[in-house]
C-alpha positions in Angstrom: -35.7 19.9 20.6 -32.6 22.6 20.0 -32.5 24.8 17.1 -29.4 24.3 14.6 -26.8 26.9 15.3 -26.8 29.8 13.0 -24.0 30.7 10.6 -22.9 33.9 11.1 -21.5 35.8 8.0 -18.7 37.4 7.9 -19.2 41.4 8.1 -17.3 44.8 8.0 -17.2 46.7 11.1 -20.1 48.6 10.5 -21.8 45.2 10.2 -22.4 45.0 6.8 -22.0 41.9 5.1 -18.4 40.8 3.3 -19.0 39.9 -0.5 -17.1 38.6 -3.0 -13.7 39.8 -4.4 -13.9 41.4 -8.0 -11.4 38.4 -8.4 -13.6 35.8 -7.2 -16.3 37.6 -9.5 -14.0 37.3 -12.8 -13.3 33.8 -11.9 -17.0 32.9 -12.4 -16.8 35.2 -16.0 -18.6 38.0 -14.5 -17.1 41.0 -15.9 -19.5 43.7 -14.8 -21.6 45.0 -11.5 -24.9 46.7 -10.8 -24.8 49.7 -8.4 -28.2 50.2 -6.6 -28.9 53.3 -4.5 -32.0 52.2 -1.3 -34.1 55.4 -3.2 -34.4 52.8 -6.4 -31.6 54.6 -8.9 -28.8 51.9 -10.3 -26.4 52.1 -12.7 -24.7 49.4 -14.3 -20.6 49.9 -14.6 -18.1 48.1 -15.3 -15.8 46.2 -13.4 -12.8 46.3 -15.1 -11.5 49.4 -12.7 -11.1 47.6 -9.2 -8.6 45.9 -8.5 -9.0 41.4 -7.7 -8.5 42.2 -4.5 -11.1 44.3 -3.5 -14.4 43.3 -2.5 -17.6 44.7 -3.9 -18.7 45.4 -0.4 -15.6 47.7 0.1 -17.0 50.1 -2.3 -20.6 50.1 -1.8 -19.9 53.2 1.0 -17.9 55.4 -1.6 -21.0 55.9 -3.9 -23.3 58.9 -4.2 -26.4 58.9 -5.9 -26.8 61.4 -8.8 -30.8 61.2 -8.3 -31.4 61.5 -4.6 -27.6 62.4 -3.1 -27.6 59.9 -0.6 -24.7 58.1 0.4 -23.8 54.4 0.2 -25.2 51.6 -2.0 -25.8 47.9 -3.1 -23.1 46.3 -5.2 -24.1 43.1 -6.9 -22.6 41.0 -9.8 -24.1 41.7 -13.0 -24.7 38.0 -14.0 -26.4 38.8 -17.9 -23.3 40.9 -18.8 -20.6 37.8 -18.1 -20.7 34.1 -19.0 -23.8 33.0 -17.6 -22.6 29.4 -17.9 -19.4 29.6 -15.9 -22.0 31.8 -13.0 -24.2 29.4 -12.6 -22.1 26.0 -12.5 -19.1 27.0 -11.6 -15.3 27.4 -12.8 -14.5 23.5 -11.3 -17.7 22.1 -13.3 -17.1 24.2 -16.6 -13.4 22.7 -16.7 -14.6 19.3 -17.3 
C-alpha cells in the first residue's frame, strides 16, 4: 500500500522552518514571545518592538545567549501573555 505524500513545510534557505509573522501572532491576541536558547536559558519579551511583516523565525539567528554565549534561539509565541481564547479558537470564531 503506498504511503500518503508528506506535506513539506516552507523553510528558510538554511533549512529552518518558516514561522508565523508577528502580525499573524497579534491577530490571535498574543502580545509577547518566549526566546529559548539551546542551553536551556530563556526569556520572555514584549513583541511590540517588531513590525507585523517580520516572522518569528526571521529573528531567531540574531539572539546571543547571555548564559552560554551561543548564537541562535527558538522564538515562540507567549500564549499565557495574550488572549488565550483567541489563540485557541481563532479570530473568525471569536467574532461570532
